[in-house]
ZADO-1210 file (C-alpha; in nm, 4 decimals, padded with zeros to 6 digits):
<atoms>
<atom x="03.4499" y="04.2721" z="00.3520" code="UNK" pos="1"/>
<atom x="03.3481" y="04.1550" z="00.0055" code="UNK" pos="2"/>
<atom x="03.5073" y="03.8134" z="00.0701" code="UNK" pos="3"/>
<atom x="03.3253" y="03.7876" z="00.4041" code="UNK" pos="4"/>
<atom x="02.9957" y="03.8701" z="00.2353" code="UNK" pos="5"/>
<atom x="03.0573" y="03.6073" z="-00.0346" code="UNK" pos="6"/>
<atom x="03.1470" y="03.3453" z="00.2291" code="UNK" pos="7"/>
<atom x="02.8283" y="03.4192" z="00.4245" code="UNK" pos="8"/>
<atom x="02.6247" y="03.3949" z="00.1037" code="UNK" pos="9"/>
<atom x="02.7863" y="03.0609" z="00.0155" code="UNK" pos="10"/>
<atom x="02.7190" y="02.9239" z="00.3639" code="UNK" pos="11"/>
<atom x="02.3552" y="03.0332" z="00.3427" code="UNK" pos="12"/>
<atom x="02.3115" y="02.8731" z="00.0016" code="UNK" pos="13"/>
<atom x="02.4873" y="02.5538" z="00.1153" code="UNK" pos="14"/>
<atom x="02.2639" y="02.5390" z="00.4220" code="UNK" pos="15"/>
<atom x="01.9489" y="02.5723" z="00.2098" code="UNK" pos="16"/>
<atom x="02.0414" y="02.2906" z="-00.0231" code="UNK" pos="17"/>
<atom x="01.9012" y="01.9734" z="00.1291" code="UNK" pos="18"/>
<atom x="02.0146" y="01.6201" z="00.0775" code="UNK" pos="19"/>
<atom x="01.8810" y="01.5020" z="-00.2598" code="UNK" pos="20"/>
<atom x="01.6095" y="01.2393" z="-00.2494" code="UNK" pos="21"/>
<atom x="01.7268" y="00.8857" z="-00.2911" code="UNK" pos="22"/>
<atom x="01.6614" y="00.7529" z="-00.6415" code="UNK" pos="23"/>
<atom x="01.5211" y="00.4404" z="-00.4740" code="UNK" pos="24"/>
<atom x="01.2720" y="00.6326" z="-00.2629" code="UNK" pos="25"/>
<atom x="00.9051" y="00.5467" z="-00.3296" code="UNK" pos="26"/>
<atom x="00.9794" y="00.3076" z="-00.6177" code="UNK" pos="27"/>
<atom x="00.7046" y="00.0732" z="-00.4993" code="UNK" pos="28"/>
<atom x="00.3665" y="00.1128" z="-00.3315" code="UNK" pos="29"/>
<atom x="00.3639" y="00.1400" z="00.0478" code="UNK" pos="30"/>
<atom x="00.3508" y="-00.1703" z="00.2649" code="UNK" pos="31"/>
<atom x="00.0323" y="-00.2558" z="00.4527" code="UNK" pos="32"/>
<atom x="-00.0209" y="-00.4048" z="00.7962" code="UNK" pos="33"/>
<atom x="-00.3561" y="-00.5644" z="00.8774" code="UNK" pos="34"/>
<atom x="-00.4322" y="-00.6377" z="01.2425" code="UNK" pos="35"/>
<atom x="-00.7568" y="-00.7871" z="01.3700" code="UNK" pos="36"/>
<atom x="-00.8044" y="-00.8374" z="01.7456" code="UNK" pos="37"/>
<atom x="-00.4294" y="-00.7977" z="01.8090" code="UNK" pos="38"/>
<atom x="-00.3492" y="-01.0688" z="01.5507" code="UNK" pos="39"/>
<atom x="-00.1367" y="-00.9568" z="01.2580" code="UNK" pos="40"/>
<atom x="-00.2818" y="-01.0977" z="00.9355" code="UNK" pos="41"/>
<atom x="-00.0392" y="-01.1811" z="00.6539" code="UNK" pos="42"/>
<atom x="-00.1064" y="-00.9968" z="00.3300" code="UNK" pos="43"/>
<atom x="00.0490" y="-01.0369" z="-00.0150" code="UNK" pos="44"/>
<atom x="00.0954" y="-00.7538" z="-00.2630" code="UNK" pos="45"/>
<atom x="-00.0641" y="-00.8223" z="-00.5983" code="UNK" pos="46"/>
<atom x="-00.0921" y="-00.6133" z="-00.9119" code="UNK" pos="47"/>
<atom x="00.0122" y="-00.2486" z="-00.9016" code="UNK" pos="48"/>
<atom x="00.0837" y="00.0539" z="-01.1176" code="UNK" pos="49"/>
<atom x="00.3194" y="00.3120" z="-00.9721" code="UNK" pos="50"/>
<atom x="00.4946" y="00.6336" z="-01.0749" code="UNK" pos="51"/>
<atom x="00.7956" y="00.7916" z="-00.9060" code="UNK" pos="52"/>
<atom x="01.0589" y="01.0537" z="-00.9818" code="UNK" pos="53"/>
<atom x="01.3990" y="00.8953" z="-01.0394" code="UNK" pos="54"/>
<atom x="01.6584" y="01.1475" z="-00.9230" code="UNK" pos="55"/>
<atom x="01.9423" y="00.9704" z="-01.1045" code="UNK" pos="56"/>
<atom x="01.7733" y="00.9997" z="-01.4459" code="UNK" pos="57"/>
<atom x="01.5756" y="01.3164" z="-01.3747" code="UNK" pos="58"/>
<atom x="01.2612" y="01.1540" z="-01.5137" code="UNK" pos="59"/>
<atom x="00.9353" y="01.0136" z="-01.3877" code="UNK" pos="60"/>
<atom x="00.9311" y="00.6354" z="-01.4090" code="UNK" pos="61"/>
<atom x="00.6103" y="00.4335" z="-01.4435" code="UNK" pos="62"/>
<atom x="00.6014" y="00.0737" z="-01.3235" code="UNK" pos="63"/>
<atom x="00.3253" y="-00.1736" z="-01.4063" code="UNK" pos="64"/>
<atom x="00.3535" y="-00.4994" z="-01.2116" code="UNK" pos="65"/>
<atom x="00.1027" y="-00.7641" z="-01.3115" code="UNK" pos="66"/>
<atom x="00.0305" y="-01.0531" z="-01.0782" code="UNK" pos="67"/>
<atom x="-00.1920" y="-01.3561" z="-01.0639" code="UNK" pos="68"/>
<atom x="-00.5548" y="-01.2961" z="-00.9616" code="UNK" pos="69"/>
<atom x="-00.6242" y="-01.2905" z="-00.5860" code="UNK" pos="70"/>
<atom x="-00.7539" y="-01.6502" z="-00.5774" code="UNK" pos="71"/>
<atom x="-00.4185" y="-01.7689" z="-00.7169" code="UNK" pos="72"/>
<atom x="-00.2075" y="-01.5591" z="-00.4764" code="UNK" pos="73"/>
<atom x="-00.3590" y="-01.7092" z="-00.1617" code="UNK" pos="74"/>
<atom x="-00.5709" y="-02.0204" z="-00.1113" code="UNK" pos="75"/>
<atom x="-00.9039" y="-01.9991" z="00.0670" code="UNK" pos="76"/>
<atom x="-00.7926" y="-02.2871" z="00.2936" code="UNK" pos="77"/>
<atom x="-00.5185" y="-02.0550" z="00.4285" code="UNK" pos="78"/>
<atom x="-00.7873" y="-01.8349" z="00.5851" code="UNK" pos="79"/>
<atom x="-00.7216" y="-01.6774" z="00.9234" code="UNK" pos="80"/>
<atom x="-01.0177" y="-01.7133" z="01.1607" code="UNK" pos="81"/>
<atom x="-01.1355" y="-01.3628" z="01.2498" code="UNK" pos="82"/>
<atom x="-01.4226" y="-01.1808" z="01.4132" code="UNK" pos="83"/>
<atom x="-01.4756" y="-00.8484" z="01.2357" code="UNK" pos="84"/>
<atom x="-01.6548" y="-00.7132" z="01.5439" code="UNK" pos="85"/>
<atom x="-01.3078" y="-00.7039" z="01.7059" code="UNK" pos="86"/>
<atom x="-01.0826" y="-00.3987" z="01.6603" code="UNK" pos="87"/>
<atom x="-00.9440" y="-00.3759" z="01.3046" code="UNK" pos="88"/>
<atom x="-00.6365" y="-00.1800" z="01.1997" code="UNK" pos="89"/>
<atom x="-00.5462" y="-00.1393" z="00.8334" code="UNK" pos="90"/>
<atom x="-00.2275" y="00.0671" z="00.8349" code="UNK" pos="91"/>
<atom x="-00.0216" y="00.1686" z="00.5315" code="UNK" pos="92"/>
<atom x="00.3302" y="00.3146" z="00.5541" code="UNK" pos="93"/>
<atom x="00.1785" y="00.6034" z="00.3535" code="UNK" pos="94"/>
<atom x="-00.1959" y="00.6500" z="00.3854" code="UNK" pos="95"/>
<atom x="-00.3877" y="00.6083" z="00.0576" code="UNK" pos="96"/>
<atom x="-00.6463" y="00.8539" z="-00.0697" code="UNK" pos="97"/>
<atom x="-00.8950" y="00.5724" z="-00.1317" code="UNK" pos="98"/>
<atom x="-00.9423" y="00.2100" z="-00.0224" code="UNK" pos="99"/>
<atom x="-01.1770" y="-00.0530" z="-00.1632" code="UNK" pos="100"/>
<atom x="-01.2292" y="-00.4016" z="-00.0200" code="UNK" pos="101"/>
<atom x="-01.3321" y="-00.6822" z="-00.2582" code="UNK" pos="102"/>
<atom x="-01.4559" y="-01.0182" z="-00.1285" code="UNK" pos="103"/>
<atom x="-01.3704" y="-01.3067" z="-00.3613" code="UNK" pos="104"/>
<atom x="-01.5208" y="-01.6536" z="-00.3674" code="UNK" pos="105"/>
<atom x="-01.5021" y="-01.9099" z="-00.6489" code="UNK" pos="106"/>
<atom x="-01.2867" y="-01.6871" z="-00.8696" code="UNK" pos="107"/>
<atom x="-01.5315" y="-01.3969" z="-00.8643" code="UNK" pos="108"/>
<atom x="-01.5924" y="-01.0813" z="-00.6623" code="UNK" pos="109"/>
<atom x="-01.9099" y="-01.1306" z="-00.4576" code="UNK" pos="110"/>
<atom x="-01.9175" y="-00.7926" z="-00.2811" code="UNK" pos="111"/>
<atom x="-01.7268" y="-00.4628" z="-00.2572" code="UNK" pos="112"/>
<atom x="-01.6928" y="-00.2444" z="00.0534" code="UNK" pos="113"/>
<atom x="-01.5094" y="00.0736" z="00.1493" code="UNK" pos="114"/>
<atom x="-01.3822" y="-00.0735" z="00.4788" code="UNK" pos="115"/>
<atom x="-01.3378" y="-00.4092" z="00.6510" code="UNK" pos="116"/>
<atom x="-01.5779" y="-00.3027" z="00.9273" code="UNK" pos="117"/>
<atom x="-01.8657" y="-00.2918" z="00.6744" code="UNK" pos="118"/>
<atom x="-01.8379" y="-00.6603" z="00.5763" code="UNK" pos="119"/>
<atom x="-02.1534" y="-00.8512" z="00.6646" code="UNK" pos="120"/>
<atom x="-02.0765" y="-01.1902" z="00.5060" code="UNK" pos="121"/>
<atom x="-01.9673" y="-01.4880" z="00.7165" code="UNK" pos="122"/>
<atom x="-01.7424" y="-01.7698" z="00.6023" code="UNK" pos="123"/>
<atom x="-01.4147" y="-01.8062" z="00.4145" code="UNK" pos="124"/>
<atom x="-01.3297" y="-01.5383" z="00.1581" code="UNK" pos="125"/>
<atom x="-01.0291" y="-01.4075" z="-00.0224" code="UNK" pos="126"/>
<atom x="-00.9997" y="-01.0392" z="00.0613" code="UNK" pos="127"/>
<atom x="-00.8516" y="-00.8001" z="-00.1943" code="UNK" pos="128"/>
<atom x="-00.7571" y="-00.4558" z="-00.0642" code="UNK" pos="129"/>
<atom x="-00.7308" y="-00.2008" z="-00.3465" code="UNK" pos="130"/>
<atom x="-00.5509" y="00.1171" z="-00.2353" code="UNK" pos="131"/>
<atom x="-00.5013" y="00.4334" z="-00.4391" code="UNK" pos="132"/>
<atom x="-00.2457" y="00.7129" z="-00.3980" code="UNK" pos="133"/>
<atom x="-00.1523" y="01.0022" z="-00.6269" code="UNK" pos="134"/>
<atom x="00.1399" y="00.7832" z="-00.7441" code="UNK" pos="135"/>
<atom x="-00.0827" y="00.4904" z="-00.8446" code="UNK" pos="136"/>
<atom x="-00.2824" y="00.1904" z="-00.7280" code="UNK" pos="137"/>
<atom x="-00.1862" y="-00.1355" z="-00.5565" code="UNK" pos="138"/>
<atom x="-00.3687" y="-00.4492" z="-00.4481" code="UNK" pos="139"/>
<atom x="-00.3037" y="-00.6557" z="-00.1361" code="UNK" pos="140"/>
<atom x="-00.4530" y="-01.0000" z="-00.0785" code="UNK" pos="141"/>
<atom x="-00.5290" y="-01.2189" z="00.2220" code="UNK" pos="142"/>
<atom x="-00.7747" y="-01.4957" z="00.3130" code="UNK" pos="143"/>
<atom x="-01.0146" y="-01.4629" z="00.6054" code="UNK" pos="144"/>
<atom x="-01.2652" y="-01.6988" z="00.7618" code="UNK" pos="145"/>
<atom x="-01.5113" y="-01.4485" z="00.9033" code="UNK" pos="146"/>
<atom x="-01.7012" y="-01.5617" z="01.2130" code="UNK" pos="147"/>
</atoms>
């Protein structure tokens, strides 16, 4: 009876222990997908700072990845023609707690918004999406010619 009790206890404990998290899980900021009027718009990840728990070392790892400024990541002449009155979907593989949209022209930010739908400017701009999670912050860049 004692052996049976011990076996049941071991099975219960073994069943409660889940698969350990992969040490590669969440090492980088989530991916983003930008769709405007059913057209998927290519984005490029820029600078980010990110923290994650590395199971193999048992420690939190901090990553700082510096990148060129938005106007050097994508050229304004690569702008996708868009109408921001059309349906817009900005989807992250993990939703951020905060998003900021910066419009760049001539190597400077000309305006900042909290969503793409708020943009009033027309013309070609480099768009920098700044997303924040509890793990850190990441930027994503694209070029849009807003009609």
